[in-house]
VORONU-886579 format. One record per residue (C-alpha): residue number from 0; residue in three letters; x, y, z. Coordinates in steps of 0.05 Angstrom, whole numbers. Example, Ala and Ser with C-alpha at 12.3 -4.5 7.8 and 13.67 -1.06 7.14 Angstrom:
<rokols>
{rokol 0,"ALA",{246,-90,156}}
{rokol 1,"SER",{273,-21,143}}
</rokols>
This chain:
<rokols>
{rokol 0,"UNK",{208,2,209}}
{rokol 1,"UNK",{241,-44,143}}
{rokol 2,"UNK",{296,-81,127}}
{rokol 3,"UNK",{362,-81,165}}
{rokol 4,"UNK",{425,-106,124}}
{rokol 5,"UNK",{508,-119,148}}
{rokol 6,"UNK",{553,-133,107}}
{rokol 7,"UNK",{607,-137,158}}
{rokol 8,"UNK",{575,-199,195}}
{rokol 9,"UNK",{532,-152,243}}
{rokol 10,"UNK",{584,-93,267}}
{rokol 11,"UNK",{540,-44,231}}
{rokol 12,"UNK",{477,-49,200}}
{rokol 13,"UNK",{434,0,141}}
{rokol 14,"UNK",{359,5,156}}
{rokol 15,"UNK",{323,4,86}}
{rokol 16,"UNK",{243,34,88}}
{rokol 17,"UNK",{195,57,50}}
{rokol 18,"UNK",{227,114,20}}
{rokol 19,"UNK",{281,62,-8}}
{rokol 20,"UNK",{214,29,-47}}
{rokol 21,"UNK",{199,-26,2}}
{rokol 22,"UNK",{120,-40,-1}}
{rokol 23,"UNK",{110,-34,70}}
{rokol 24,"UNK",{163,-29,132}}
{rokol 25,"UNK",{143,-86,159}}
{rokol 26,"UNK",{177,-140,132}}
{rokol 27,"UNK",{161,-219,147}}
{rokol 28,"UNK",{204,-246,104}}
{rokol 29,"UNK",{268,-247,66}}
{rokol 30,"UNK",{311,-287,17}}
{rokol 31,"UNK",{387,-259,-20}}
{rokol 32,"UNK",{409,-293,-77}}
{rokol 33,"UNK",{483,-269,-108}}
{rokol 34,"UNK",{449,-211,-134}}
{rokol 35,"UNK",{381,-207,-116}}
{rokol 36,"UNK",{344,-197,-54}}
{rokol 37,"UNK",{281,-210,-44}}
{rokol 38,"UNK",{231,-181,17}}
{rokol 39,"UNK",{159,-203,33}}
{rokol 40,"UNK",{120,-148,67}}
{rokol 41,"UNK",{53,-127,84}}
{rokol 42,"UNK",{51,-76,23}}
{rokol 43,"UNK",{80,-144,-40}}
{rokol 44,"UNK",{139,-169,-63}}
{rokol 45,"UNK",{190,-121,-60}}
{rokol 46,"UNK",{260,-131,-97}}
{rokol 47,"UNK",{330,-107,-97}}
{rokol 48,"UNK",{387,-118,-147}}
{rokol 49,"UNK",{435,-70,-114}}
{rokol 50,"UNK",{434,-90,-46}}
{rokol 51,"UNK",{365,-68,-11}}
{rokol 52,"UNK",{383,17,-30}}
{rokol 53,"UNK",{336,16,-83}}
{rokol 54,"UNK",{271,-27,-79}}
{rokol 55,"UNK",{214,-41,-143}}
{rokol 56,"UNK",{147,-70,-113}}
{rokol 57,"UNK",{107,-110,-139}}
{rokol 58,"UNK",{18,-123,-117}}
{rokol 59,"UNK",{-43,-153,-145}}
{rokol 60,"UNK",{-30,-105,-206}}
{rokol 61,"UNK",{35,-138,-223}}
{rokol 62,"UNK",{-6,-212,-204}}
{rokol 63,"UNK",{2,-232,-136}}
{rokol 64,"UNK",{-52,-262,-104}}
{rokol 65,"UNK",{-50,-219,-53}}
{rokol 66,"UNK",{-5,-159,-29}}
{rokol 67,"UNK",{2,-193,45}}
{rokol 68,"UNK",{58,-228,27}}
{rokol 69,"UNK",{86,-277,88}}
{rokol 70,"UNK",{140,-309,56}}
{rokol 71,"UNK",{184,-316,-14}}
{rokol 72,"UNK",{234,-370,-41}}
{rokol 73,"UNK",{269,-368,-106}}
{rokol 74,"UNK",{308,-415,-149}}
{rokol 75,"UNK",{347,-404,-207}}
{rokol 76,"UNK",{288,-413,-256}}
{rokol 77,"UNK",{227,-398,-199}}
{rokol 78,"UNK",{201,-344,-159}}
{rokol 79,"UNK",{148,-364,-105}}
{rokol 80,"UNK",{108,-310,-66}}
{rokol 81,"UNK",{60,-340,4}}
{rokol 82,"UNK",{7,-290,0}}
{rokol 83,"UNK",{-53,-290,66}}
{rokol 84,"UNK",{-118,-301,21}}
{rokol 85,"UNK",{-85,-312,-41}}
{rokol 86,"UNK",{-49,-372,-35}}
{rokol 87,"UNK",{12,-392,-70}}
{rokol 88,"UNK",{48,-346,-128}}
{rokol 89,"UNK",{87,-359,-184}}
{rokol 90,"UNK",{127,-331,-226}}
{rokol 91,"UNK",{186,-354,-274}}
{rokol 92,"UNK",{248,-318,-271}}
{rokol 93,"UNK",{290,-280,-330}}
{rokol 94,"UNK",{344,-332,-351}}
{rokol 95,"UNK",{415,-294,-355}}
{rokol 96,"UNK",{467,-311,-397}}
</rokols>
């Protein structure tokens, strides 16, 4: 069904799907920082920098080990994506100043 996001403690929800750019409506994991949302999907790793309204999807064409992503975690400098059959994909995040 996609990824549902609440900004008011769960009183209301907005659902985001492939129509917004998610790689798949089957979301396996999510990680959020102050400015970025990361969604692990059955169709790659989807990243939003505008609260979920729009997503950019990354796949094996971008270097992921597999398009089946089961988990995601980010630090200040590094992004980790746990994939099925493709191992752990690691990417350096751009630095901000």
